[in-house]
MARNUMI-819293 format. One line per field, with one value per residue: x, y, z of N, C-alpha, C in turn; residue number from 1. Coordinates in pm, whole numbers. Example, Ala and Ser with C-alpha at 12.3 -4.5 7.8 and 13.67 -1.06 7.14 Angstrom:
residues 2
n.c1: 1319|1285;
n.c2: -569|-225;
n.c3: 780|708;
ca.c1: 1230|1367;
ca.c2: -450|-106;
ca.c3: 780|714;
c.c1: 1320|1290;
c.c2: -330|3;
c.c3: 780|787;
seq: 1|2;
//
This chain:
residues 78
n.c1: -2036|-1727|-1606|-1288|-1315|-1243|-1293|-1578|-1613|-1606|-1583|-1651|-1892|-1943|-2165|-2359|-2623|-2555|-2401|-2543|-2747|-2580|-2541|-2797|-2906|-2694|-2588|-2351|-2287|-2164|-2038|-2043|-1947|-2068|-2173|-2223|-2401|-2640|-2560|-2293|-2201|-2300|-2119|-1871|-1863|-1894|-1637|-1408|-1468|-1522|-1789|-2123|-2362|-2686|-2922|-2923|-2938|-3015|-2924|-2953|-2760|-2810|-2557|-2536|-2607|-2375|-2217|-1960|-1896|-1911|-1877|-2018|-2053|-2079|-2151|-2003|-2207|-2324;
n.c2: 905|1047|1288|1415|1760|1911|1761|1736|2024|2142|2437|2759|2949|3204|3379|3630|3615|3453|3625|3850|3722|3661|3935|3972|3799|3683|3422|3199|3015|2730|2475|2154|1822|1550|1305|1393|1467|1664|1691|1626|1854|2044|1995|2045|2299|2427|2347|2460|2722|2787|2874|2881|2699|2775|2643|2419|2414|2216|2195|1983|2034|1940|1817|1997|1896|1950|2057|2078|2176|1847|1699|1582|1642|1589|1821|1798|1708|1842;
n.c3: -6655|-6688|-6885|-7065|-7052|-7265|-7497|-7503|-7514|-7824|-7974|-7974|-8077|-8283|-8393|-8527|-8415|-8179|-8071|-8004|-7790|-7574|-7524|-7415|-7316|-7117|-7242|-7367|-7661|-7784|-7981|-7943|-7897|-8075|-7941|-7695|-7398|-7202|-6911|-6933|-7112|-6910|-6670|-6839|-6897|-6629|-6546|-6707|-6716|-6451|-6331|-6250|-6422|-6517|-6720|-7033|-7338|-7626|-7978|-8271|-8586|-8898|-9163|-9440|-9817|-10065|-10346|-10597|-10903|-11086|-10869|-10570|-10206|-9866|-9569|-9251|-8989|-8662;
ca.c1: -1925|-1681|-1482|-1235|-1410|-1169|-1333|-1714|-1665|-1538|-1534|-1743|-1998|-1923|-2207|-2428|-2689|-2504|-2335|-2692|-2819|-2477|-2555|-2930|-2954|-2559|-2581|-2275|-2284|-2067|-2027|-1996|-1938|-2207|-2240|-2234|-2560|-2650|-2492|-2161|-2191|-2329|-1984|-1760|-1855|-1834|-1500|-1341|-1478|-1567|-1911|-2238|-2479|-2855|-2954|-2814|-3019|-2896|-2983|-2885|-2785|-2727|-2512|-2572|-2538|-2286|-2168|-1851|-1899|-1999|-1863|-2121|-2037|-2176|-2084|-2051|-2307|-2297;
ca.c2: 925|1197|1286|1573|1909|1970|1664|1798|2142|2184|2533|2849|2988|3366|3427|3758|3555|3426|3736|3910|3636|3698|4046|4011|3672|3623|3303|3149|2925|2650|2374|2039|1673|1497|1221|1484|1482|1767|1659|1620|1982|2136|1963|2099|2466|2461|2316|2514|2838|2860|2935|2787|2723|2755|2579|2405|2385|2180|2156|1935|2055|1828|1854|1972|1844|2026|2033|2162|2096|1742|1624|1598|1597|1658|1911|1743|1731|1885;
ca.c3: -6771|-6696|-7023|-7056|-7105|-7406|-7565|-7491|-7580|-7924|-8038|-7950|-8206|-8292|-8516|-8503|-8331|-8055|-7982|-7976|-7707|-7512|-7457|-7393|-7179|-7094|-7283|-7403|-7753|-7773|-8072|-7890|-7953|-8117|-7832|-7569|-7349|-7136|-6818|-6950|-7151|-6817|-6619|-6884|-6892|-6514|-6489|-6759|-6673|-6312|-6351|-6242|-6553|-6482|-6787|-7090|-7457|-7742|-8100|-8376|-8704|-8991|-9284|-9588|-9926|-10117|-10515|-10669|-11033|-11094|-10773|-10461|-10085|-9745|-9472|-9139|-8900|-8549;
c.c1: -1854|-1568|-1413|-1297|-1366|-1241|-1484|-1730|-1536|-1478|-1671|-1786|-1991|-2035|-2295|-2556|-2664|-2439|-2471|-2700|-2705|-2487|-2675|-2953|-2838|-2565|-2450|-2292|-2194|-2106|-1984|-1990|-2116|-2276|-2263|-2360|-2538|-2533|-2351|-2130|-2191|-2160|-1865|-1738|-1818|-1687|-1444|-1363|-1531|-1661|-2030|-2340|-2588|-2901|-2891|-2947|-2926|-3002|-2883|-2876|-2704|-2693|-2569|-2533|-2492|-2257|-2072|-1865|-1996|-1996|-1950|-2056|-2126|-2086|-2115|-2136|-2273|-2392;
c.c2: 1008|1165|1438|1666|1969|1891|1670|1890|2160|2294|2637|2883|3120|3393|3561|3750|3529|3529|3840|3858|3643|3839|4058|3914|3634|3500|3298|3035|2848|2491|2251|1910|1627|1377|1262|1496|1626|1794|1671|1742|2090|2130|2029|2228|2513|2436|2384|2693|2887|2893|2862|2796|2696|2642|2550|2369|2315|2160|2107|1983|1945|1869|1867|1935|1956|1977|2127|2078|1980|1669|1687|1506|1634|1725|1828|1809|1754|1911;
c.c3: -6768|-6800|-6998|-7099|-7264|-7538|-7578|-7572|-7709|-7991|-7982|-8064|-8179|-8428|-8451|-8402|-8167|-7998|-7926|-7778|-7607|-7449|-7355|-7278|-7132|-7111|-7407|-7523|-7762|-7883|-7998|-7975|-7998|-8001|-7696|-7516|-7267|-6989|-6844|-7012|-7038|-6698|-6708|-6884|-6781|-6486|-6596|-6732|-6551|-6276|-6295|-6333|-6485|-6578|-6927|-7194|-7541|-7841|-8191|-8507|-8791|-9114|-9376|-9709|-10024|-10259|-10544|-10818|-11036|-10977|-10626|-10308|-9980|-9652|-9323|-9048|-8751|-8439;
seq: 1|2|3|4|5|6|7|8|9|10|11|12|13|14|15|16|17|18|19|20|21|22|23|24|25|26|27|28|29|30|31|32|33|34|35|36|37|38|39|40|41|42|43|44|45|46|47|48|49|50|51|52|53|54|55|56|57|58|59|60|61|62|63|64|65|66|67|68|69|70|71|72|73|74|75|76|77|78;
//
């Protein structure tokens, strides 16, 4: 199943931890679509950036429950 890389890679993550990993391990961190697997992520990164990907590591983040006064909502999972 070949999807458009723009649908797989949502956005790059620019946090202190991801910037440190970029400097130390030459690793780039992306937020990807929830239904993307490692093969699709690898193909998308290789196609967009013209690089050879060594490994792909994934993590799932569940959305947190948040309150604003009496209203309760949930942040999106990614």
